[in-house]
N, C-alpha and C positions, 0 to 999 in steps of 0.2 A: 781387725781381724786379719792377721796373718798366715795365710796358706801354705804350707811347704811341699812344694816339685821338688826333688831330686835338689834336696839344702837349695833351693830360690822361694826366698817367703814372699808369696807375691800376694795385691793386698786385695779382698774380695770385694769389688767395688764395681756397683752398676756403672754404663758409661755418662749417666748425670751426677751419679753421687762423684766421680773420677774429673769430671770439670769442675764439680762446686770444690772440693779441695784443691783444685789448679789452681783457681781461683783467687781461694784464700793465702794457699802458699806464697803467692804471687806478692802479695799484700807487705812491702815492706816496713810501712810505718807499722807492723806488728812483730816486725822481726828486732830481737837486739841486740844493738849495735856493737858491730864486728862479728854477728853470727856471719856464718856463709852463708853464700846461696844456696838454697835449695834444687836439686834436681830430679826430672822423674823418669825412669826408663824402662824400654818394654820389648823385654827379651822374650822371645819365640823359641822353639826346641832345641834351638842351632845354638843362642848362643846362648844358653840353660848345660847344653851340652859341654859349651867352650867353657864356663864356668868350671864345669869339674876337671878341668886340664886347666885351665890360669887363676894360681889363688889370686895375681891382679886385678884382676875382671872380677872376680870370686866377691870378692873385699870393694869395688866400687860400687857392683850392683848394692851389698848389702848396707851400703852408706844411702842410698837412694832414699828421699822421703817417700819415692808413691814407686809402686813395681806394679805393672799393671801388664796382664796376661796380653800378649798382642796375636802371639799362635794359635790356631786351634787345637793345635798338639799339646799345648799346654791346657787346655779345658777338658780335653778326654785324658790328659795325663791325668790333672787332679781326682778326675771323676772317680779311674782305675782305681787310685791310691783311699776313694771313699773320703778325700773331700772336695765337692764340690765347688767351684767356684760362681758367682751368679752369671758373669754373660765375657764371654769373649770384649775385649777391648780395645780394639785394634789401634794402632801407633796413629799410623796415617788420619782415619777418622777421627781420634783423639784431638789431637793437633789440626783439625781446622774446623774442628766445636767449638774448640778454645778463641781459632785465631777469629771467628766469629763473633766471641765475646768481647775481644779485645776491641775489633773493630767496632762497634755497636757505641764503646764507651772510648772509643778516640786514641785507644792505647798503643804501643810500639812493639815491635819484633824484628831482631838482627837474626840474618840468616849467614851460618856458617854452614858450608862444607861443597861437595860435588866439584867440577875443573871450572877453572875459568871461564868467568861468563852466565854457567848454569843458575847460581844464585839472583843474579840481575835478573834473568830471563824469568823467576818465578818469585823475584817480587814486583814483574808487569803486570803479571797475571794475580798475583793475587791485590794488587791494587784497583785490578778490572772486577774481583768478583766483590771483594772488600774495600767500600770505596773510603770506608771513617779508620782505616787501617793507619799508621802512620808504619814506613818502612828506616829505623833508626839506623842502616846498614847492612851491609852484604861485605863477605870474605868468601873467598873460596878453598876448600879445604887440602891442597897444594901449598903449605908453607911447616917449614925446614924448624922455626924458632915461635915456640909460644909468645913472646913477651912483647913483640911488634902487634901481635894479633889483640893480643888482650887491655894493651890500649886502644889499638881502635872500637873495641867494645865500651869499654868505660868509660870513654871520653862520648860514645853514645845513650850509654847507662837505660838500656831497654830493657821495658816493662818483662820481654820473652826473649831470649835466646835457642834458637833451634840450633843442636849441636847435628848433623848429616854426613858426620867423618868416619861410621863403619864400625862393625865393634869388633873388635876390644875397643878400637881407638878413642872414641866421643865417651864411653865411660871414662874409661881413663882421667881422660883431656878430663869433665867433670866435675870429676873423684878432685885430680892433682890441684884445679886449679878455683876451688868455689869460694876457697877461702879468700882471693884474689880478685874476683868480678863484684862490679856493679849492677845489680841484671838480676831481676824481680825473681825470676822463675830461669829452666835450663830444661829442656826435653832431648833425650838422644833418640834422631827420628831415621838414622840409616840412611838408603837413598830416596828420602822422601822428596827432595829440593828436584831429582832427576823427574818424578813424575809431575810437580809440580810445575816447573818450567814445560814439561810437555815431552823434552827428551825421550819421554820412558812411557809409557801407554801403561796405566793400572790394567787389572782382572776387569773385565767385565764384567757389572752388578749381577748378572747372574753369574757367573763362576762363584763371584766373592758370597752370595746367599749360599749357596752348597759349598760352601766351605771349600772352594779350590781353588785360592787364587794358589797357593803353591806351585800348582800343576801347571798351571796358565802363565805360570813364570818361567816353569822350568819347561814348557816346549817353544818360547817364545826366546829363552835361551837356555842350552843343550849344555853350555857350558857349566851349568849349576852342576850337573849330575853328583860332585864331590860334595859338594856342601848338604846338599839333598838326604845323601846318603846318611849323613847323621839322625835324620828324624825317626826312622827306624831305630836305632841303635840308642835313642831320647824311648821310642816306647817298648822295647825291651830291657832299657835300665828302670824304669816304672814298672812294668811286669815284675822284674825279678823284685825291687825295692818292698810289693805288694806281700809279693809269698813271703819274703823274710820279717815284714811286718806281720803274719800274722803265726 
């Protein structure tokens, strides 16, 4: 069942249910021949707000096989609109859970995004924490043409492709190339490779439990204040939608 939050339709799934669905989507034997590779998006309030301004991004998000609520603001927004979602499915935690499942089955992942060298560092960290995982390949996000990257990915033919290019680039990349990629599943994950590599520190667990990861990131990177201003705009838009619906 889909939950509409400012015209972005989220899947009402728990983390466990989302992981089960992702594994099913990854199974290429169940896919019709010639069907595009499925992809998963994990919008936070900032991405939802961008969808209102960018119709191409809105289209790419709507075409995803799964749309998971990454930010706590999405959970609050759905609650305000009287259409609550089961829980927040943080994109990073979701990806880590899926990678653990892949490692247990000897499956492969391709890491795409971040600055040169970061994906390789992330791959090393993943191999140390998930020994059964196969790293099919890596590619930084500083490419000008899609074609060489698509060829590199298709030769690797990974079960999972992590597309960490930031919004809206990653969503547009997945939508545009879904029919041309030989992968099991794609997930758009923003700056996750920076965290996986250790280049950027994730908020401590206490901050995450308190749903204050956004504040921790702002304190660490004050330059994000412009982006963070989209959160109050998002909440105001949700409140207005609630009033109009009444």
